[in-house]
N, C-alpha and C positions, 0 to 999 in steps of 0.2 A: 642870872638866867634871863636876860633880855627884859627884865621888868615884868615877867609873867607871874601873876598871882596863882599859886597852886598849893594843894595840900593832899595828904594821903586820903584815899577813899576809906570811909568808915565801914564799907561793906566788903571790899575785895582787897586783900593785902598787897596785890601787885598793881592796883589801880591808883591813878592820880587824877584828882579833879582839878579842872582849870576854869578860872573865871574869865568870861569874855569869849570872843571868837578869834580863832587863829587859822592861818593857812597851815597845812601839815608841815611844810618846810620851815615854818617859824618855830617849831618845837626844837629845843636843844636836843641833839642826839638823833634827830629824825633821819638824816642822811646816813648816819652810821648804823641804822637799824636798831637803835636802843629803845625807841618809843614808837608806838603805833596808835593813832587816834581811833578809838573804839568806845562805844557806849558801854556802861557797866552791864546793861541788860544783855547786850551781845556777848560780852565776856562770860556771863552766866551760862550760856549755851555750852561753851567749851568746858567749863567747870563741871557742868552736869554730865557731859560725856566722860570726862576723866573719872568722875566719882563712880560711874557704873561700868567702866571698861573692864571686860573680863580677861583681857590679854589677847594678843594677836593683832592682825592688820586692821586698819581703819580706812573707810571710804568716805570722802566728802562728796556727796552726791550731786549737789547743786552749788559748786564752790564759788561762783561769782568772781569777785576781784581778789579772792584769796586771803581776806583779813582773818576770817575764822580759821582757815587752814593754817595760817602762820601762828595763830594763838594755840591751836592744838599741838603744833610742833614744839612750841615753847613749853607747854604743859607736859608733853609726853615725847621728848626728843628721840627716844629709843624705838618708838612704835612706827612700823612701816605705814605710810600714808599714800593713798591714791586719790586723785581729784578728777572730777568730770564736770564740764560746763558747756552749755549749748552755744554761747556767744563767743566767737573768735576774739572779739575785742576785749571781752572780760578775761578770757584765758591769757591774752597778752598782758593785760594789767596784772593778773595773778602771778604770772612768771616774773614780772618786774618787782612786784611786792615781795615775793619769796626771795628773790635775789638781794633786795635791799635789806631784808632781815636775816640774811646769812643762810638761807635754805635753798639757794638756787643752784648749788653745785651738784655733783654726782650723787651726793648723799641725801639730796632733798627729795620731795615727793614728785611723782609723775603726774603732770597735769594734762588731761586729755580734752580735746575738743570733740563733743559729741552729745547726742541725745541721751539723757539719763534713762529714759524708758527703754532704750535699746542697748545700754552699756553692759558689758561683761567684764568684771574686774579680773586682774591677774590671779588673785587668790580670793577665796570666799572670805569676806571680812567678818570679824567678830563683832564689829561695831560700825554703824553707819550714822553719819550726821546728815540729816535731810533738812536743810534750811530752805523750806519750800517757797517757790514764788507765791506772792500773796498781795493783798490790797495795800499793805503798808499802813494800815489805819493806826497802828501804834506809834507812827512817826508823824502823824498829822499836826502835832504841836510844832514841828519844824518844817513840815511840808503841807500847809493847809490846802494847797491847790488840789491835793489828792482827793478831797471830799467831792469835788466837782467832776473828777475823772472817773469815779467809780459808779457803775450802773448796776442794777439788779442782774442784768445778763452777764456782765463781766464777773460779778461775784459768783454766780452759778458756774461759770466757766472755770474760774480759779479753783473752786471747791472740787469740781470734777477732776481737774489735773492733780490736785493734791492727793486725792484718793488713789489715783493711778500711780503716782510717784511713791506713795507709802506702801502700796501693795508690791510694787517692783522692788523697793528696798528690802522688804521682808523676804522676798523670793531669793535675794542675793545672799542673805545672811547665812553664816555657818550655824548649825544647831546650837541653841543656847545663846546666840548672839542678841544684840540689842540695837534697836534703831532709836536715836534721839531725834524727834520731830520738833521743828521750831518754825515759828513765823513771827514777823514783826507786825502782827495783827491783833486786834481786840474783838474780832468778829467770831461769834460762836460757829457760824457756818464753815469757817476755815480752820477751826480748832477742835473743840469737843465733838462736833458733828462728824468730822473726818475720822477722828480716833474711834468714835462709837461705831461708825459704819464698818470700819475694818475689823475691829474686835468682834463684832456680832457675826461676822462671816467665817471666823476661824477659832474654834474653842481651844486650840493649842497656844494661843497668844495670851499674854497678860500684861497689864500695865506695871511698870516699876516706879515706885515712889522716889522723888528727888530728896536727897538728904540735906535740904536747906531749910532754914527757918527765919529768913530775913523779913523784916516788917513790911517790905514792899511787895511781898508775894501773897497771892490769893489762890486758893484751890479752885480749879475749874469745876464746872458742874456737868457731868460727874467726874471728868478725868482731866489730867494735865494740871499745869500750874501757870498762872499769869504773873508777869512782872508788870506792876502798875506804873504808869508814867507820872509818878508823884513829884519828882524832882527834875531839874534841868538836865541831869546826867543820866536819866533813865528814860528810855523809850518803852512803849508798851510792847511786851513780848509774850509769847505763849511757848511753853516747853513741855513735851510729854515724851515718855520713854516706854517702848514696847519690847518685851522679850519674846523670842521665837522658840517654839518647841519646849516650853518650860517644863512640861511634865516629864520629859526625858532627861532633864538636867538635875533633878532632885536626888 
């Protein structure tokens, strides 16, 4: 395998850890769509959604370059998936990524260019992945320049956008549906504070606990779960799940 040192992830059964740095095309099977470079923390987001998915269509609300979208399709190939992304360049990248991994034909997801705050899905989704724009502080181990780009004003702006996006996501859900909210941030302002603000304004919402017990996880205070960047294969992430209209689903 081109002399690449790799071994199975002890956390995720479909993950492979790689020693060293490689370009994506250097991975055996990359061009054929058999492998996708993705941190284990990022993969945990898709696994969280699958574990809580109540059935029905899924919306990837800030789909970026489509890596998490492709992972969701690998985990739940039978589930209808829509994606929306503000950046045309990222949408183009997502379409290429989905084509590479075998999801770019007529049976693949519809990837829309648009503002998630104004988007109306084809069908009310039962589950929404909101991988919100954030400071990226959980990736500063790989991108230390981010420390100098973040200002208090920028952090406040991001937190305000995250609250708006989460409220929008909840408004789109079918009753009994679930939003999985994630960031690659370790900032409470972007994580627990966002969840707390939204939950405090609507008594029909409740947090759903994630069914994982890996040693790299820490409970947020008071909500959500952190993935700690304890190893080279783990970025700092935050994952929380909220159910809509839970009183009517019992």
